[in-house]
N, C-alpha and C positions, 0 to 999 in steps of 0.2 A: 277360367277367364271371367274378369270382372269389368271388362271394358264395354265398348257400345253394343257389340253383338249380344253379350249376356244381358245387358240392361234392356235391349230390344225384346229379347225373348221373355224376360221377366215381365215386361210390360204387356205383352201379348197374353201371357198366362193371366196376369191380373185382370185384364180386360174380360177374357172369355169367362173367367170364373164368376166374375160379376154379372156377365151377360146371360149365362146359362140359367135354365129354368130353376136349377138347384144352386144358389150362389154359394160359394165357399168362402169363408172369411180369410183376409189376408194377414191377420195377426193383429196385435194391439198397436204397434207402430208402423206396419207395413214394410219393415226393413228386412233385407235379406239376412239370413242366419249366418253366423261365423262358421267357419269350416276347419276341419282338423287336416292338416297336410298328410298326404300319403306317407305311411311308414312310421309316424309318430305315435306315441302312446300317451294316455291321459297323465295329467300332472301328478296325480296321487298314484302309488304304487300298490294300493290295497287290491286284494283279490276281487271284491265286488266290483271295482270300477273296471278291472281289466276284463272280467267275464261278463260284465253288463255291456260293454261297448258292442255295438251292433256290427255284424259282418261287414268288413270293408268293401267285398265285392258281392253284390247282390244278384247282379246278371251281367253277362259279358257277350261282346259280338264283335266279329272281325269283318272289316270291309271286303268287298269283292276283290279288290286288288292287293290286299293285305297290307296296304300302306297305313291304315289306321285301326285303332281298336277303341271301342266305346264301352264303358261299363258303368253301372249304377253303383254309387257309393254313399254309404251313410255318412252325414256330417254332424256335427256337434249337436246334441239333443235329439230331436226327433226329424230332422230334415234329411233330404237326399239329393244327390247332384249327379249330373252326368259328366264323367271323366273321359277325356279324349287324349289317346296316346298316339303320337307320331312315331311310328315304329322306326323309321330310317334315322330321324334325328334324336331318338331315345328322349323324347320330350313329352310331359304330360301337362294338360291345361284341363281346367274345370269350367263347365258352363254352369253358372250360379242360377238355380232354378227355384229357390225358396226356402222356407223355414219349417216345413211340415204342416203348417197351419192352413194351406191351401192345397192346389194340386201337387202331387209329388210323383215324380218319376219312378216307374216300376220295371220297365223293360224298354230296350232299343234293338233296332234292326237297321241294316244298310239298304236303302232303295237303290243306291249306286254307290261308287267309290267316293263320291263328294257329298251325298245326300243322306241323311239320318232321319229316320222316322221314330219317335218315342211315345210310349203310352204313359198316361199320368192318371193317378187315381185320388180321389178326394172323399169326404164325408160331409154331407150337409143335411139341413132339416128340409123336409118337403111335406106340405100339409101337416098331419100330425105324426109324421114318421120320420125317422133318422135313416138315411139311405146312402149307400155308396154310389159313386158314379166314376166314369173314366172319360178321358179326352185323348185324341191323338194329335201330335204336332211334328212337323218336319222342320228341319234346319240343316245348314251346311256343316261340313266337318270342322269348321272353326267356330261354330255357334252362330254365324250370321244367317240372315235371310229367314227368320221363322215364319212359318205358315200353319195355321190351324187347318187340319185336314177332315174334322168331323162336319156335320150339319149344324149350323147355329139354330137355337131353338127360337121361333118367332112368335110375336104375339098372336094369340089366336091358336096355337098349336093345340091338337086334341088331347095330347098326353106328355108326359115327361119324357124328355130326351136324357135317358139314364146312361146308357152304354152306347156311344154313337159310332164305334167302328172298331174293326180288327183287320190286320193284314192277313190274309190266308194263303197268299202266294207271292214271294218276293221276286219271282221271274229272275231273268238274266242279269239284272243289275244295271238297267238302262234308265232307272228313276222311277219307272212306271210300276205299280204294285195292284194286284187285286185285293180289294177291301170289301169286306161284308159291312154293310152300313145300316143303321136303324133310320128308316124312313118315316117321317112324322107329318102327315098332311094337316094343312089349317082348316078349320071350320068353314065350310062353304066354298073352298078353294078347289076348283076342278083340276087345276095343274099345280103340282108341288113345286116343280122348278122347270128349268129350261127344257128337261127331257120329258115334262108333262106327266110325271109320276105322281099320282094321286092316292095310290093305294097304300095302306099302313102296313108296316111289317120290316123284316130283315131281307135286304136285297143285296146284290154285289155289283160293284162298279170298278172299272179299271181307271186308276187315278194317278195323275202326274204329280209327284211329290214336290216338284219345283213350282208349279203354277196352281195346283188345285183342280186343274180341268179334269172332268170325269166323263167316262163313257159307260152307259148302262149296259151290264152283261146279264144280269138276272133281275127281273122284276120283283119287287118286295112281296113277301108271303106273310100273312098276318101271324100264324103260328110257327114259322121257321125259327129254329134255335141256332143252327150252324150250317155251313156249306163247306164241302171239302173239294179242294182243286187237286189236279192230277200231277202237278209239277211241269205241266206243258201248257199251262195258261188256260185250261178248260175246266169248268165246274161239272163234276161227276157225281157227287153224292149230296143229298139234302136230308137234313134232320128237322123233324117238326115234332112239336109237342101240343096236340089239340087242347083247346080250353073250353071251358063252359061259357055261358052267356055272361056270367059275371066276371069273367077274365081269369078264374082260377084253373090251374092245370089238371086235367082229368087223371094224369098219372101215367098215360101211355107215351110212348116215343116210337115215331114212325119214321123208317129210313127209306129213301127211294134213290134209284140210281139212273143214269142216262147212258145207254150203250153208246160205243163209238159212232160218231157220225149221225146220231139221231138226236131230236129235239124234245121227244116226249119222254116223260119220267116213267120208270117201271118199279114195282115193289121190290124192296131189298129185304126188309124184315119189319116186323112190329113187336117191340118189347113191351109187355104188359105187366102191370103190377101183379105179383104173386102167379105170374104166368110161367110157362116153361122157357127155358133158355133159348135165345136166338142169336144169330149172328149180329154183332154190332160193330159197324165200321170204325177204324181208327185213322186209315190213311189210304190214299189211292196212288198206284204207281202207273202213270200213263204210259210209260215206255213198254210195260207188259200188260197193259190193259187189265189190271187186276186191282182189288181192294185187299187190304189187310184188315181182319176182323176178329173179335174174340167170341168165343162161345164155350158154354160148359161142357167138359168131358169128364166123367166119373166124378162129378162134384166139385171140379177145379176149372178154372178159367184156362183155356188153351187159345194158342193162335192159329189162325186159318187164313189161307189166301182164297180169294173168291173171284172168279172169272167174271169181267163185266161185258162180255160179248152177247149176253142175253141168255146164256145157259145157267148162270149162277153156280156153276160147278165149284164146289168148296173142297179144299184140300188142306190137311193138317200140316202145318209148318212147324210147330213147336208145342210141347206139353211137358209137364213134370208131374209125377205121382204124389208129390208131397206139397207143392205150393202152386198158387196161381201164377199166370204170367203177369208180370207187373206192368209192361208197356213194350214199346218199341224203340229202338235205337235209329236215329236218323242222321243223315250227313248232308251237306251242300245246300245251296240255295233253293234246290227243288225238293228238298226234304226226303231224299231217297232213304228207304228202309234198309238198314244193313244188319239188323239183329234184333233178338228178343231180350228183354231184361226181366229178372225175377229175383226174389230174395229167399234164400234158405236161412243160414244164420247171418249172412251178409249179402249185399247187393252184387249181382253179377250179370254179365251180358254174354250171350251166345251170338256170335257173329256169323250171319250167313255169307256175307262178302269175303271172298278169300284174302283179298288185299288187307282189309281191316282185321281180319282175324289174326293174320301174320303180324300186323303193326301192334295189335293189343298184346300179343305174346312179348314182342320186343320191348314195349314200354313196361310191362310188367317186371321184366328182367332188369330194366334200367333203374326202376323205381320200387325195389324189393320191400322197403318200409312204408310205402304208400300204395297198398292194394287197392284202394277204391279209386279207379282210374275211369275218366269220362271224356269223351270227345264232345265238346261243348261249341265248336265253331269252325269254319272253314272259309278258304277264299273261293272264288267262282270255279276255278280250276282243281280245287282240293289240293293244291301243292303246298300249302301251309294250313296247319290245324291249330286250333286252341285246344290245349289239354289241361284237364284239372286232376289232381292226385292228392289223396289224403288218406287218413286212418283214424282210429279211435283216439290216438294221442297226438295226432297232426291235423290241425283245422283245415289244411290245405294249401296248395300252391298252384298258380296257374302259369302255364307254360306255352311257349310258341314252338311248334315242331315244323321243321323245313325238311320236306321229303327229299329234295335233290342232295341236300347235304347231310340228312340224317342227324340234324342237330336239335336238341331240346334245350331251348333258353328259358330260364325262370323269369317271369313277368312280375307278378303280384301275389303277396301272401294274402290269404283270405282274412286272416285275423292277425295282423302285426302286433297288436297289443299283448298277445300271449306268448311271444317269442320269449323263450328262456323259463316259462313257467312249467314246473313238473305237472304232469297229467297222469290220471289213472288209467290202467289198462281196462278194456272191457272184455268180458268173457262171456260166451254163450253158455247157458246153464238150463237144466230142467228140474222141476221141483214137483212133488206130488200134490194134486188137489185132494180134497176130503174124500171124493169118490174114487180115487185111485188114478185119475187121468194125469198124465205127465204134461206140465205146462211149461212152455219154453219161456225163457226171459234173458236178460243181460245184466250181469253183475259187474259193477265197477267199484274196485276197491282203491282206498287212498293211496297215492304214490308214497313210497318208503318202505313198504313191505309189510305193514300191520294187517292181520287177517282175523283177529279174534277179539271178542269183547269190545266191538267198536259202537260208536253212535252209528245209527244206520237209518235209511229212509226207504221205504217203498214208493216209487213213482210211476203210477199208472199213467198211461198215454191218454191223449185227447181224442177227439172223434164224435162217437165211438167207433165209426167206420174208418180205422186207421191202424197202424202197427209201428213199433219202433224198428230201428235198424242198427246195425253195428256200424260205428262211426263216431265222429266227434259230435257231442252234445253239449252246448255252452252251460245248461242248466245242471246237468249231471256232473260235469267236470268241475264246476264251482264247489259243489258239495264235497265231491271227492278230494279236491285240493284242500278243503277246510277240514278233512279228517272223517268224512262220513263214508260208510259203505252204501252203495245205491243199487237197489234191484228195481229192474223195469220188467214187469210181468206181461207177456202177451196173452193175456186172459182170453177166455172164450167169449166171443163178440168181436175180436180183432179181425181184420182183413188179412188176405194173403194165404190163409191156411186152408181154404176151401169153404164150401157151404156148411158142412156140419159143425166147423169151429165157429163160424160166424153167428150160428144159430139165428135168433131174431134180432140181432144187434144188442149193444149193451144197455139200453133203456128198457126195451120189451122183455129181454133176458137178464135184467139186472141182478137177479139173485144168483144166477150162475156166474155172471162176471165178478160181481163183488166177492163172491165166495173164493173165487181164484186169487184175487188181490189180497185178501185177508190170509189166505194161505201162503201167499208169497212171504208175508211177515213172519209167520209161524215157522217157516223154513229157515229164515234167516236166524232166528233164535235157536232152532234146534241144531242148526250146524255150528253153533258157537259163534258165528260171525258177529251178531247184533247181541249187545247187553240188553236183555228184555225190558230193563227200566229206561233204555235210551232208544226206543224204537219209535220213529215218527213216520208220518206219511204225507207227501207233497205231491200235488197235481194240478194240472192246468186245464181248463175248460171241462171236458167230460172227465178228465183226470181229477179235477177238483170235485166233480160230483162223486166220483168214486171215493175220493179220501173222505168226504163227508159221510156218504152213505155206509161206508165200512165201520164207522163209528156208531151208526145206529144198529148194525147188525151185531157187531162185537165191540161194546164200549170199553173193554179192559185191554184190548190189544194194543192199540197205538197210544203213545203217551202225549203226542202233540200233533195237530193238523193244520197244514198250510194249504189253503185252496185259492187258486188263481183263476178269476174269471169263471167260477163255477156255475153250473146248473144246480139250483137247489129245490126248485118246485116244478114237477113235471107238468102240473096243470098251468102253471104261469108260462112254461115254455110253448105250450099249445096256444095260449092267449096272444104271445108275443108275435105268432105268424098271422094273426088275424090282419086282413087287409092286404096280404101279399099273396102272389099267385100260387105259392107252394104251400098254402095252408093245409090242404087236404093231405099232402105228402109228408108233412111235419106230423100231423095227428097220426097217421098211420105209424110212423117211426117211434113215436112215443107210446102208443096204445091207449087203453081206456080202461075203465072199470077199477076194481080195487088196486091194480097196479100203481095207478096214479098215487093214491094216498100212501100205499105201503113204500113206494120207491122215491118218495120226496123227503129228503133229510130235514127240510125246514119245517116239516110237519110232526117231527119227532125230536125236537130240540132238548126235550126233558131226558132223553137216554144219553146225552153226551157227558163224557167224565173228563176227557182231554180238553185242553184250552185250544181255541181256534184262532187262527190269523187269516184274514181274507184280503185279497187285493182285487181291484176291478177298475178299469177305465171307464169314465162316464160316457164315452162315445162308442161303446162297444155294439157292434152290429150283429155279432154272433149270438151273444148271451147278454141280454140287458143288465146293466148295472143294479137295477131293481132286485134281481135274484140275490146278490150278496147283501144288499141292504135288508131284504126280508129275512135272510139267514141270521144275520148279526141281531136284528131286532127281537127274533124268536129266542135266540140264545140268551141275550141279555134278559129277556122277559122270564125265561126259566132258571135265571140266577146262574148262569153258566159264563165261563171266561171267554170273551169274544172281543177281537180287536178288527175293525175294518179300515182299510187304507183305500181310498178313491183317488185315482189320478186323472186330473182334469184334462180334457181334450185328447185322450187317448182312446184308442180301439182295443180290439180283443188281444192282438199281439204285443200291446205295450212298446210299441216301436220308438222308444225314447231311451238313450243310453244312461241319462240321469235317474229316470224312473226305474229302470232295470237294476242299476247298481243299488238304489235305495231299497228296492224289493229283496235283493239278495242279502244286503246287510241286516235288514230287519228280520228275514226268515231265519238267518243263521243265529242272530241274537235270541230270537223267540224260542228256537228249538233248544239252544244251549240252557236257557232259563227254565225251560220246562223239564230238562233232564237234570238239573242241578240237584245235588243231594240225593239222587236216587241210584 
């Protein structure tokens, strides 16, 4: 909607972005971005535009009464908007919220059937740093009556108001929510606000989303990082991360809990760097007076229930001898835990709740071609559910399931631009590393049946504390649709496979990780899938680092390198953390000594034989654009072929469909040129 309500919210956003301690720019002309109507495709039909288009549904939420659905949707270019669906009238409207140059919506939830709360993120310069920040706003289901729910930074505030709030309990849907808020006292002020809170830190308040009225529930704690509610309106678990005098994190995480009916906090566990595994809470079930927590069992993360009656009795709920527990499945406004998620070759959920276990089986039977099924929203009485279903060759569809009628109605396609585009099937494979270890991976071949002598790409994942999964991947599928075979190695250093596989992470154990990445390329050639003269490597973030470092280790293997937002110098990565609270933790992740020099591709530009193409956003908060500029400078200085493309105003994910499309076009052209005549 682009009427008075939308305009009022835009004005509020603009005012608060300018009022905040870290002001976010409005853009060159201050005008809202144009938007792409739901279900349309880009004007051009080329593959780069179709695959570069950002996901149409970023996050989705169902109102307590089921009358409305809200979802975050990409708009043309780099912006996002909140789209509101009136279920009964089958009508969709859009609340125009900006052009991506200021605060951008990232998630929404319903405080009541008539009131919505959305979180917005932005990037701004503060002192000599570029930092991210978030803000919370509430508005009506029609976009009207906007209200800022965070705490406005005042002149004289003692520090930056960076992340001003999160909803931690949506309650029953009466419009009041439990929020953890960042309290920032003013210099010399004995009372911060009407509640006379002068302490600094993260606290909890009960907030009316219509008026902003707040009641203090938990006084702020200076080193608090998170609070967990029990779904019954009570705060039961507190997470703190002690800091040094200079503000840096010590590296320990302390968990405390509050037994039923008591006010004092009792120790739950303390997780220490390089210490033994301890119970780390994920959620609290107030109806059963217990917490769900993870702890290592035989080298892999397992799920436990922990009694909060003072006994701390822990019982094993779920474990797998091959993989870590990936998380918990929750349902309803109170976040009831109904299952455990994990990933073997693909993501799965083991449901504890009998009703949802039966429902999951029925949904799987009804949607046999879309086995990746998730429950992503519910009404207050759980009579209607939002369901997502997709696969490797299906970007996904969102459905509304009505229990009473047992109907499954399609709502929104995740990526309408790809309708009718042939996609490549993704297959789980294993290949041998040089030491004989069998490394898992995912192989995607071009649609159409070609299997031998192909142009091929090894695509290591980012992180490094991450892993790929079976399912749709826009980057993989673009190259597959363009005629490439793509292999994604789950190298040692990946998460999800237990402690032994993770080793010391892909930076400190880079030789092991990069060895597996290179062996993935050798396997493609040995199997006859890849033409050895047409083998390239493409990676993003840590994957970009791996793409570059693999050419330091074996300069003859890959014939072309595409690195997106890569780490190129480990020493520089440590320097980028200077002034941030996690500096010591980053230093520990990267390591020290000769590992820094040997593991930094920018320091070995003379070894490169393959041409290199680099992409980076100049507002990247994860990996500074200076890393790519350094790599490009060193390669050119060594007489090597290097091209650097910098996208202005973009962060690590390059959330701009035009930039992504251009990146895909240039990457394909670069690889084809590098392989030409070979």
